N, C-alpha and C positions, 0 to 999 in steps of 0.2 A: 503492500497498498507502499507507493509513493509519495503524490498528489493528487486532491482530489476539488471538484471545480463549486463554489461553493454558488446551491441555486440561486439563476437568475443573477448574480454575477458572474463579470470575468475576474473572479479571485481565485486563484488556487492555494492548498496552504496543505502544509508534506512536511517532513521532516530532513533532513541532511543528504537525503539520499536520492534526495531529488533534482540537486543541482547536479547531480553525473548522468543521468537522462538528457541531455543534448536532442534527443529528436524529440519527446519530448517535450518540451523546454516552448521549441520549434514549432508545433503541432496545438500547443496552448498561446501564442503569440505572445509568448509572455516577455515582458521590456521592465519592469521592474519588479526588484525582489527587497525584500525585507526580513533581515536575519536580526533572530530575536535571541539571541545566543553570546557566549562568552567566546569560543571558537575562532579560530585565525582560519580560513579559506587562503584557497593559494589565488594572488589576485587576477593568474591567464585563464582560471575560469571562469573567474566573476568579470571579465572587462569587458563583454560585451553588451553588460545592464546595464541599469541603474541599479544601485543598492540604495535602505536604508540601513545602519545598522541600531540595533539596543541590546549592551552591554549586560544584561538582564541572569542572572540564575535559575530556575523553577524552586525557591522556597518560596512559603506564605508572608514571609514579613518582609521582601523584594519589593521594591516598590519601582512597580512597575504605570499605576496609576501617572505618573509626573513626565513617562514616554508619551501616553498615548495619543492625545492631538495631535504633537509632530507626526505621526507614522499614519493618522486616520487622514493627515491634511498629503502627506505622498504618497500613500494609494493614491487619492484622489485623482494627483495630477498624474498617473499613469495612468488611472479611468481616462480620464478627459484628454491625454494624445491617442488614444485610440488601441494605445497596452494591454497584455491584462495584467496583471501581475501577483507574486506567488511570495506568500507569508509562507517562512518555517520555522525553525528550533532546532536541536538537540540533542538523544535519547536515549535510551533504549534501542535497537532493535523492533522490539514489539509497542513502543510508545512513541513511537516519535512522532512531533506534526501534534501533538496531542493538547498541550495546556500556557503553553506561551503565545503560541503563534494563533492559536483559538482562540487566544484573549484577546488578539493585538487582532482577529479576524469580528469577534462581538463586540469590539467597540467603534468599528467603521458602521461592522450592522444599526448600531443602537443609534448615532450619529445620522442614518438616515432617517430613520422614522423615528424620533423619539419617545411621540407617543404611542403612537402603539406597539414597540419592542419593553420589549423586560431584560437584565442579561439574560433569564433562565431559555424567555422563549429564542429572544437567538443564538441558542449555542444549541436547541433544539432543532433551527431549522440548519445547523454546523453538522449535527449529528446521522440526519437526512442523508452528509454525503460522506463523514466518514465519520463516524461510530463512537471511537476513541478519543475523542475529543473533551476529554473532562482537568478542566483549568482545575490548581489545586487552589482550597477553599480561601485563601489571601486570598489571590486574586478575584476572587469572583467577589467577596468581601471591594472589591478596590472597583470593579464595574460596576456594582450599584451606585454606588459615592458616582464616581463619574458620570451615572445614567443621572445621579438629583442633583450633579451641577449645572445639569441642561444639555451633556457633551458639551464642553468647550471645545474648539479648533483652536484658541491662541492656548501663548504658555500662561498651564497654572500656576508656576512656584510667586506671583511678585500680589497680585490683590488677591486670590479664590484665596476666601475665609474659609471654604470648608474644608477645601487644603490643609490650609493651613492647622487649622480645629487638629484634621487624622495624623495630621505628622505631632503634634503634641497629643496626643495618644495614643500612638507610638512611644515617645521619648520616655512615657510616663511607667508604658508596661516595660518594657528593656528596662528602667532603676528600679519598683519593684520589683523583677526578679533576680533584680544583682541585690536585693534585701535592700534598696536606700529610696532617698527620697530624689527627684528630677531634680535637674539643673530649674536655677529659675530665669532665667534667661534662656530654655521653652518653652519653662508654659506658655501659653500664649490668655493672657490680661483681656475677657475680652471687652471691657468696656477704652481699652485700649484700640479697638479695630471701628473704624470707622461705619463700617458694614456690617458689624452684626450690631452698633446704636440702633440704624436706618433700617436694620431685619424687621420683620413683625410689630406686633402692637405693642403700646409698653404704658398702658389704661392700667396694669396694674400693678402699688409699690407697694414694698415687703418693706414694713420701715421693725427699730427698735421697740419694742414698750415698752425702755424706761429713759434715752431717750427720745424719742421719735425720731432717731437718725435714718437718713433715707438707704437701707444695705443693696435694693438691685429690682427693674422692673422685672415687664411678664419675657423683655427676649433675651435676659439671665435664666432663667430658671428654666434645667432637664428633662424638660417630659420626662415621665413611664406610665404604666401601665400596672393597676394595679391586679395582682394577680389576681389577689380576690374581694372580691363584694365586698359595696365598705361597709361599715358597722364600727359599735366603741372601742373595736377591736382594735380591729383592721386596720382603721385607717390610718392615710401616713402619715406621720410624726415632723415628720421633717420635709420643709421643702431643700431640694438637691440644685444651686450653683455651679454657674461654669464660676471661672478665680475671675477675680477680680480685685486690681488694684488694691485696693483699701485694705482682702488680706493676707498684705504679707509677710503682716507682723508678725503673724501666727502660721501662718504655711512655714513662712522662713522665718527663723527667728532673729534678728544682730541686724539681719535685709534693709533697706533704705524705706521709709517706705514712699517715696516721690511715689511718682510712673516709670514703668517698664524704660521709659526709653533715658531719663536718667540714665548718669552711669552708675558703678553697686559693686562692690569688689565680687558681693556676693555671689554663691554659684561656680567656684572654684574647690567648694569643698562641699558637694550639697549629701556630705554623710552630717553637717552638721544635723541639715534639715532630721525635721523628727519625719516617720509616715505616718501615724497618725496623729491626734490634739482636737482641742478645745480648738473653736472660734472664738473668737472674742468682738466686739459690735468697736468701733471707731474712736465713737466717740465718748464711749460713758464705758469701756473696758467693760462691759459685763460677759459674760458667760449666757452666749449665744446660739450654740452648734460644735459639731464638732466633724472633720478627717479626717480619710482617710484614703492613700492613694492609692492605697491596694482592692478600694474599693468599703462598702459592707453594703449591711441586707438593708432592704424600706420595710417600717414594723408592717408592710402590707405583701409585703412575702421575693417585694422584688431584689434584683443587686443592681450597682449602680455602683461604676468600677469609670474614671480614679470617681470619690464623695465626699462635697463640696457641703453637706450643711444645714440649716440654719431651724429654729426648732419652732415648734408650730407656737411653743408653750413663754415662746421670750419675743414672736413677734408679732405685730401684730398686720396684716393683707387686706392693703388702701384700695379699692375700686371705683373709675370715673362711669359703670357700666349697665342696664336696667338691668334692678339683681332680680327680677322677673325673667331674663334669658337664663340666668343656672349660668353653671363650668362646665360648656362644651369641653374643655383643650382635657387634656391629658398631663397635666402640671402636679399632679400630687391635691393641689388646691383643692377641696369640697364646695360644695355651693354656697354654704353655711357660714363658709372661709370671706367671704365677695361680701371686705364690706371693713368698717375701723373699730376692733374690739378697744375700748376706751376703757384708759384708766380711771379704775375709783374716781379716783380726785377728780374730773372734765368728765362724766359722765350726768353732771345735770347742769351739759352744754347741749345747745338740738345742735344737732347734726349734721355738716356740710352740704351744702345740695351738690344732688347727686349720690349720697353715702351714707351707707345706711350704718346702726350701728349693733354686737352681739355684744 
């Protein structure tokens, strides 16, 4: 099984042995080749073709995602020029053309029909011609993120917030696997990102119950699905948040509390930072929650990794939406919490316009 044509496209997928069959390449009108491997091949073998090389290994933690936009552009250029494109990788004789090359081909199919296809349905199209196609689990997750991004054809390293968040999570996973907290400079503090601030609604605020300091808004809440139906014993006890700059003194004791763009000597010694600990309010230093880079289980049963949670018993949730609409998101905030839970000394005051009190 040297190479196979993807149904409806002048794109072929195969292994490294495909390059040795010059007659088959000629019959398929191959003009462009995408090589997804680290192995060097003889120049004379590839001289007649335009070539795009992606040097990655077939391991789940390899960053193939960053290469997908350029690969898609290259494939399209070959098709637009009237030729055919071969996408190949290198593996054992029984599995060549299975994972890396399949991932690139799926990315191309997704980019052509992002509203119709999913990574899994695109994989099924490939399997019609090449049944052994099976990207590893990490590559399938990257394809899901690529699809969620809208299948961008431009470079994603500079301005794509979803990619930056994915890199941050990878850093956390690698650090925790080594038994240490991540480097502060590798953590994505969401309120430093204009893309994050502009995304989503910010009609709900989370405030410290003691000093009324605003801690977060809707766009910084990490949604999660409750594993069990809410009840007096299973309702989420925490609201989980993305990292924010005010958390630095808790997450990285001894670091500067200024924004992440300011110079900081902290981070070169990640062992100084705890894997887990308390989260304190930046306004009054009250204990308002906890964090665990290795993750923790919400009271509803859902695991959040990494986990930075403010305790609902220590904060108030303020919203400006109509309370009759209820809560239709999955942020872990129940409908009953959509309003101000006033401290005892303030309950004699009339509620603000558009807000309720609990």
